[in-house]
N, C-alpha and C positions, 0 to 999 in steps of 0.2 A: 504493500500500500504506500510506501514512502514515495514512490515515483508517481503515483496516481493522485495528483493534487486536486483535481477537479472531477467531481462525480456528476455525470449526466449534464455537463456544462452548466451546472447550477449550484452545487454544494462545494464550497471551498474548504478543504481540510487543513487544519492548523497544527494540532498536536494531539498525541494519544493521551487520553485521560483514564483509560481502563482497558484491561484485557481479561478474557474469560474463555470458557470452553468453546463458545460459539464464535469467538473472533475478537475484534478490537472495537473500542468506542473512541471516536475522535471529537474534539471540540471543532466546530465548523461554522461557516456562515452561509445562510441561504441568500445567494446573491440576487435572486429574483425579488425577494421580499425584504431584503436588508435586515434579517433578524439572525440572532445567534441560535444555533441548534446543536444537538449531539447526533452524530452519525455512527451507527453501529454497522460494521462490515463483517461479513461471514468469511473468516479465515483470510490471512494475508495472501498476496500473489503467490502462485505456484501450487496452491492447494486444489486447483481445478482438476488436477490429474490424480488426486488421491482417490483410492478405491471407494471411500465412503462419501465422496463429495456429493453424489446424486442424492443420497439419503439426507445428508446435512442440509443440502439446498432445499429439499422439500420441507424439512423441519423448520427452516428459517422462514419460508414463505407462509407456513401455517402460523408461526409466531407472529408474523406481520399482520396477517388477516385477523387473528384473534386480538392482538394488541390494539390494532386500529379500530376495532369495534367497541372498545371500552372507553366510555366517556364519563369520568367521575373525578372529582377533585382530589381523591386519594390514590389515583392511578396515573402513572406517567403517560402524557399525551403523545401519540404517534401521529406525525404529520404526513409521512410519505414512505413508500418503500418501492424497491425495484431492483433491476440488475443493470450494471454498467461494465462493459469490457470483462465479463466473466466474474465480476465481484457483486455479490448480493448485498444490499444495504437497507437500513431502516433509519428513518429520520425522526428524531424525538425532540421534545422540548429539552432545553439545556437547564438542568437543575442546579441552583446555587445553594449549597449546604453540605451536610456530611451524612454518610450512612451511619447506622447505629454501631457498627463495628468500629468506625473511626471515632465516634463519640466516646466509646468505652476506652479506646487507646488514649484520647486526649484527656480523659478523666483519670489517667494513670491507672487504668484497669480497675478503678473503683466503680461500684454500681451507680446508676443515675439517681437523681433525686426522686423521691416517691411521687411528687406531683407530676414530674415529667413522665415517669413510668405509666401513671394513670392516663395521662393525656395521650401518649403514644398508643396505649392499649385501646382506648376508645376510638381513635381515628383509624387505626388499622382494622379494627372490627367493623367499622362502618364501610370501609373500602372493600373488605372481603364479603360483606353482606351483599354489596352491589355485584361484584364479579361472580359470586356463586349464583345469584339470580340469573345471570347471563349464561349459566352452565359452564363456567370456566373455573378450573382448579389450578392453582399456581404450581404446586408440587415441589417447590424449592424455596420456601419462605425461610429467610435467615437474616441476621442483622445486616449483612452486606447488601441485601436487596430491599431495605427499608430506609428511605431518605428523610432526614429531618431538615427542613429548609430554614432559612434565616428568620422567616416570620413565624416559625413554630408549626407550620403545616407539615404533615407527614404524607409521604407518597410511597406506594409499593412500586418497585421497578422490576424489569426483566421477567416478562412472562415467557421466557425462552423455552421452557418445557411444559408450558400450560397444556392442559388436555381438555378438549371439549367433551363434556359428559355424554353427549349423544353420539360420539364418534370414537369410542374406546378402541375398537378393533384396528382402525387404520393407524391411529397415532401410536398404538403399542408396537406396531411393526417399525415405525420410524424411530423408536427409542432403543432398538436393539442394535446399536452401533458400537457397543463397547464403551460408551460414555456413561459414567456413573450419574444416575438421575437422583439428585438429592445429595445433601451433605450429612455425614453421620451424626453430628451433634444435634440435628434438627429433624431427623427422619422419623416418621410415624411407624409404629409396629407393623401396620399392614403394608407399608412400603418395603420394609425390611424382609417381610415374609413372602413378598410377591403376591399379596392378596388384592382384593378389589380396593381401589382408591377413590374416595369421593371428597366432597367439600370438608368433611370432618378431619381429613388428614391435614389440611391447612390449619385447622384449629389446633391440632396437636403441635404442629411446627410453631405456631404463634405462641403456644404455651411455653415451648422451649426458649423462644426469643425473650419473652417476658421474664422468665425465670432468670435468664442470664443478665439482662439489663437491670433487674431488681436486686440480684444478689452478687453479681460480679463473676459468676461461674455458670456454665451450662448445667442442666440437671444431672448429666453423667459425665463428670469431669475426669476422664481416664486417659491413659497414654496409649491404650491398645484399641485400634479401630474395631476389632471383634468385640471387645468388652463394651465399647460404647453401643454398638448395635444390639447386642444381647441385653444390655442394660435397659435400653428402650423397650425391648420386647417383654422382658421377664421381671425386672426389678422395680419395685415402687420407689419413686423419687423421694428424697428427704424433703420435709416441709421447708418452705422458703425461709421461715423465721428461725430455723436452726442456723442459717448463715447470717441473717440480719434481723435482729429482734424487733426493731422499730417498725417493720412493715405492718400495715394494717391486716387484720385477720381476714377480711373479705378478699383481699388480693391474694393471700395465701390459698384460700379455698377455691377461688376462681381458677388460678393457674393449675392447681392440682387436679381440678375437674377437667381442664383442657388436656392434661397429661394422662387421662384414663387410658388403659391398655387397649380397650375395645372402643370402636367409634360410638356405640350405643351409650357408653358411659360418659361421653362428653356433652357439652351443651348442644342443643338441637341444631342450631345454626348460628352464624355470626350476628344476626339480628338479635337473637336471644342473648348472646354474649354482650353486645353493646348495651342492651337494656339493663343487664345486671350491673355492668360497670358504672353506667350513669346513675342508676338508683343508689348504689352504694356510696358513690362520691358525694351525692347530695344529702346523704343521711348523717354526715358529720363524722369526726374522728372517733376511733375506738380506743379503749384503754390499751396502753402498750405493756406487753409482758416484760418484767424486769429481767428474766432469764429463762432460757429453755435448755433442757439437758440435750447434749449432743449424743447421737447414737454411737454405739461401739464401732470404731473404725474397722472396715473390712479390707484387709490387705494380705498379700502373700509376696514372697520373694520371687521376682521374675528376672532370671539372669539374662544378660545380654545374649542375643541370638542372631542368627543370620536373617536379615530382613527379607531375603528372597523367599523364605518359607511362608511369609504372609501371602495369602492368595491374591492374585493380581487384581481382582475386582475391588478388594478392600484397599490394596496398596495404591491403586490409582485414584482413589477418592480423596478430596481435600478433607482435612480434619476440622476445618471451620475455625472461627475465632474463639480463643479461650482467654477469659479476662484475668485469670490468676497469673501471678508473677512467673516469668519464664515461659509463658505460653507460646511465644513466637519461636522459641527454640525447642519445639515439641520433639520428643524422642519417640520414634516408632518402635514398639516392642513386639517382636514376632512371637508366635506360639511356640512354647518350649515343650517338646514332647516328654522330656524327663519329668518336669514339674506338672505338666498338664493343666496349668492355670495361667490365665493371661490378664487378669485385672482385678481390681478391688471388689468387684461384684461377686467373685466366684466363691469366696470362702471367708470365714472369720479369721482374725489375725492369729489365733492359736489353733492350728490344725494338727490333729493327732497323726502320727506316722501310720501308714497302712500296715495292716496285720498280714503275716504270711498265711498262705493256704497250703493245702496238701501237696501240690506239685512244686512248692517252693516259690510260686508266683505271688507277689504281693496283691492283696485285695485292693482294687482301685477305690478311691474315695467317691462318695456319691456326687461330690462337686465336680470331679473330673468326668464322671459319666454324663453329668448334665451338660458340661462344656462340649463333649464329643457329640451328644445327641443334638444339641443346638446347631453345631456346625454341619452335621449331616443334613439337617433340615434346610440350612442355608444353601448347601450344595444342590439339593433338589429344587429349591426355588430358582436358583440360577439356571438350571437346566430347563425349567419350564419357560424361562425368559429367552431360551435359545443361546445363552452365554456359555457355551460348552467348554471353552478353554478355561474359564474361571471356575466352572463347576468341577472340571477335572482336577484343578489345583486343590480345591477344598476336599474332595473325596479321597484323593491320594494321601493328603496329610492326615485325615482322620483314619484311613485304613492302616497307615503305618503305626499310629499310636495305639489303635485298638488291637492290632496284632501283638504289640509289645506288652500291653497290660492285661489283655483278655485271652490271648492265645490265637493261633491261626484258624482254629475251627469253631471259634465262638460265633453264634449267629450274627451278632453285631459286626464282627470283623468281616464275615462273609457278605453281609449286606453292603458294607462299604466297598468290598472287592467287586461286587456286582455292579455298583454304580460307577466304579472306575472303568470297568469294561464297557458299560453303556456309553459313557462320555467319549471314550476312545473310538467306539464305533461311530458315533455321530461326528467325530472329528476326522472321519475317513482314514482311520488307522486300524484297519481290520486285523492285521497280523498281531498287533499289540492287544487288541480287544480279545482275540481268540485265546491268547495266553491267559488273560485275566479271567475269562469265562470258564476256561478249562479248570483252573485252580478252584474257582468257586463251585463248579459242578462236582468236582471230586470231594471237596470238603462237605458240601451239603448231602451228598450221597452217604458219606460216612456218618454224619451227625443226624440227619433228618430222614434218610431213606430215599430210595430211587423214585418213589411215586409222590413224594411231598410236593405241593404246588411250587414252593421256592426252588426245589431242585429242578423241576420241569421248566420253570421260567429261565433258569440259567442254561439248561440244555437247549431250549428253543433259541435263545440269543446266540449260542454257539453255532447252531445251524445257520442262523442269519449271516453271521460273519464269514462262515465257510462259503456261503453263496457269494458274498461280496468279494471273496478271494478267487472266485471262479471254480471252486471245488464243489460243483453242484451235485455230483453223485454222492459224496460224503454228506453234504447237507441234506439230500433226500433221505438217506438212511437215518439220520438223527431226527428229522421231522417226522418220519413214519413211526419211529419208536415212541416219540413224545406224544404223537396223536393217539396211538393205541393206548398209552397210559392215561391220557386225559379222558378219552371216551370211557375207559373202564372205571375211573375214579370220580369223574365229574359229570359224565353224561354227554351225549352228542351235541346238545344245544347250549352247553355252557359257553359264555363269551370267550373264555380262554381256549376252549376246544375249537371254536369257530375261527379264532385268530390263527391257531396252528394250521387248520385246514386251508385257510386263505394262503398262508405262507407256503404250504406244501404245493398248492395249485400253481402259485407263482414259480416255484422252483421246477416243477414239471415242465413248464413252458421253456425255462432256460435249458432244460435237458432235451428240448426238441419234441417232447411228448405232448403235442399241442391238443389233440383230441381229449386226452385225459385231463389236461390242464383246464380246458374249456368246461368240461362237464363238472369238475369239482368246483371251479369258481362259480358256475351258475347255481349249483346246489347251495354253496355258502351264501351267495347273494339272496337266494330265496329264503333261507333260514334267518338271515339277519333282518330281512324286510319283515318277516313274520314276527320276530321277537323284538326288534328295535324300532321298526317303522321304515317306510320307504325313503325318507329323507335323512335318516341318521348318517353321520359321517362314515361309520364303519360299513354300512350298507352301500354307500356311494363309492367307497374305495374298492369294494369287491366288484361292483358293477363296472367300474373303470377297468379293472383287470379282465373282466369278461369281454369288454369291447376291444381291449388290446389284443387278446387272444384271437378274437374273430378277425381282426385285421391281419394277424400273422397267418391265419388260415385262408386268407384271400377272400373272406366273406365281407367285402367292403360295404355293401348296402346295410347289412345288419350292424356292422361296427359303427357306421355313421349314426344310425338310429339310437344305438346304445350310448354313444358319446353325447349326443344331443340331449338325451334324457338326463344324463349326469350333469352336464353343463347347466341345464335349466334348473335342476334341483339345487345345485350348489349356488347358483345365482340367487335363488329365492331365499335360501337359508343363510348363506355366508356373505352375499353381496356380489355385484357384478365384477368388482375389481379385486376380489380375493384371489390369492395365489392359486388355490385349488380350482376355482372357477375358470381362471385363465388357462390353466393347464389342460382342462377338458376342452375348452374352445380351441386350443392349438391342435389337439388331436382331431377335432371336427374338420379343421382345415386340411390335415393330412388325408383324411378320408375323401373329402371333396376333390382334392387333387388326384387321388388314385382313381376316382370315378370319372375323370375327365371334365369335372365341373370347375374349371380353373378361374372363371370369372367370379364365381361365388367365393372360391378359396382366396382369391386376391383381395376381395372386399373384406373378408373376415380377417385376414392377416394385417391389413391396414388398420382396421379397428383395434385389433389386438396389440399392434405396435404402439398405437396412441395410448391405450390403457396401461401398457407396461411402462411407457415413458412417463406417464403421469404418476404412477406409483413408485417407480424405482430409478427413473432417469434414462437418458438415451443410450448409455453405455453398459447398462446392466446386461449380463449374458442372456437372460430370457428375452429382453427387448430385442437384442441382436438376433436371437433365434427366430422371433416373429418376422423381423425384417428379411432374414434369409428366405423365409417362406414367400415373402413378396417377390423377391428376385426369381425364385424357382418358378412361380406361377406366371410371372411376366414372360419367362422363357417359353413355358408351355403354350402361351398365347402368341408366340412368335414375335414378341416385342423385344427383340434381342438387344438393341441399343440401350433401352431402359434397363433390361436385365443385367447387362454387363456393368452399367453405372452403379446400380444398386449393390451388386456383388462386390465391386471395388470398395464402396463405402463401408460395407459390413466387414469385409476382410481387413481394411485398415483399422476399424474400431476394435475388432477381435484381436488383431496383432498388438494393439496398444494395451488392451485390458487383459488378455489371456496369454499373450506371447506368440512369437512367430511360428513356433512348432506345435502349438496346441491343436488337437484334432479338429476342433470347430474352425479354427483359422484356416487349416489346410482344406477343409471342405469348401469354405468360401473361396479360397484361391482356385480350387478346381472348378468351381462354378464360373469363375471368370474365364477360364480356358474353354469350358464348354460353350459359353456365349461367343467367344472369339472364333471358335471353329464354325459355329452356325453362321457367322458373319463372313466366313471364308477368309479370315485373317490367320491362316495356318502358321506362318512363321512366329507370330506373336503367341498363338496358342501353344506351339511347341515349347517355347521358352517357359511359359507358366506351368505346363504339364511337367516339365523336367524339374522345376523348382519343387513341386509337390512330391514327385517321386523321390528326389534326393533327400528331402526332409523326412519322409516316411522311412526311407532306407536307414537314415541316421538314427531315428528315434525308435522305430519298431523292428528294424532288421530287414534284410533283403528278401526273406521268404515269408514275411507277414502277408496275409491276404490283401490288406489295404495297399501295401507297397506293390504287390504284384498287379493289382488293378490299375495303379498309377502307371506302372511300366507298360501295361497293355494300352492305356490311353496314349502314352508316348509313341508306341509303335503305330497305332492307328493314325496319329498325326503325321508321322514320317511317311506313311503310305499315301496320305492325301497330298503330301508335298512331292510325290514321285520318287522318293528315296527308298525304293523297294528293297534293295539289298540290306540296308540298315534295319528296315522294318521287319523283314523275315528273320534276321539274326536275333532281334529283340524278342519277337514272338517265340522263337525257339528257347531262348533263355528263360522266359516266363513259364513256358510249358514244362521245361526240365525242373525248375524250382517247385512248381506245383506237384509234379510227379514225385519228386523226392520227399516233399512234405507229406504227401499221402502215404508213402511207404513208411515214413517215420511214425506217423500217427497209427498205422496198422500195427506196428511192432509194440507201441505203447499199449 
């Protein structure tokens, strides 16, 4: 941004006045109106090529639309937003004042005067009452996001991660970018647990803010991010007057009500909160308690440890402002497996040593078990949010400690091992996942027996990763054995039995046993429809598999009808732009193309490309897949000039996003060559075909079927150019490699 001094020929940038996760805020002048403004820019120059830029851009636009719709004296005014030279910007009123975090610092980390706390509480409650009526939840309320202006007015800033209550599904996808949503010192229990978040989460965060400005410390003033998070979720906060005796009792009660662990325990809404504050302020002062006994300090020794052991999602979050002395030099304390305790919330100061048990292993303390259980749940929540890297960190850490203190075959240890395998599978590391699931399966068979549901779950995941590794015959054997056990112990219509049958049908298709795959998938779809309903996601997943198998059987009219039914049902249940709906629509396009209905396919892929771009940006792999479909169907309609141009653009984007040798990039490059051939530009076509063949030779090997297909394309091109001797020689080489590969396969 340093070189881009003028935005849209209107906003003159002067100096940076703030930086955050979304970008930079500049002091600027609106030269059209001659007024001073603040301009927030999404990421400095160079970030346009970041893999997450499309998602960040959509989040920014949503922020702008939400923020611009809010018109209240307690909310920062948004004047304008747009995009200039690849930089997204938001133009806001320039506020003259200090945020609450700065006020605490200027007050030498002492709490603010009671009168100021009351006034701030009432003004923020009034602003939240307005935003919540508009269906907007802030989700990151903290001292740094609340401004106190020179005239005493209070404004809430930065609705950067606000969520429209009526649009939860869309926005939740946009927040899965690895950016921590919320700050640990001010996060509600439901945010931490990955539960439903509504306006009452903001009330909890406001309670944390009021606690800090009234006492000088946040409610859980701990060094360990884990301890802070679990403190919010499980530990009652100390009354405010244990820190500051002169606080009025009503303020203590209101803040503690805001900090209720469940949303139902908090005030109904911000309007109710404002009414309570105003009523109490006009009722006059309360008697001041001379002294209040402090609770017994909760502390344990936490030795210095390797910070890398702290899971990445907690490690990446800011710890927020802490008003106590030394807060700016906050020391991050990692989880120590030996002690098993990570903060003051975990145990009283005098902890008895663990007693040995029969095998010589020390009995773990209840506090340690509680720590491990809470972290296990946190890992599950991260997985539900799709943050698999972070979930893997958590589960791996918990598994190591549980094995040490409980033993390798303890059910809790095996449960953590299972989750490790599950995260590795979702991270496309099937070989590592297979090792993890094999260990868990063996342990559960020893401890629980071969037919226990947990054992069968581990065996079924083993089969799944075997399939991911291309070992479909082994996967089939495991699936068949698990299915027999599930039918025997649970019955044929149990959801787990049907899930296993679905997976077995899928694997039969990968083995080339298409008729069996189709019959089994159809039976599972009928059973799921009967038990779960026609529009249940599990029913639709199996119907999708039925359609896919029909396509592989060449029964394209039936496949088209099946895919259309799935797309329509998903659109009604999940929405037109949901990923699963769009996936079904893509397959509808495949069927239309196969049936020679290329005009319809072309129109569908154009609509699909627009929907994908809207949701995930122009360079998302699925957007590019839809655009590839546009190019293919332009070619089928003999519109070859347009087809080649589309293929060139998609190939360039795929090379930029996926890499030059990625299979999808090479498919697009081949599509360029096909179009050049139809345009009789054979020398150009030969050059491109050779590029594809050489890349596949380098990446896949000379005898891979895709490499051989590319060499065959090259030979055909040589033939069209009249270079018959070279063409015949290349055809012979391809035939010899195919023959030798067939012999090798027969021997295996």
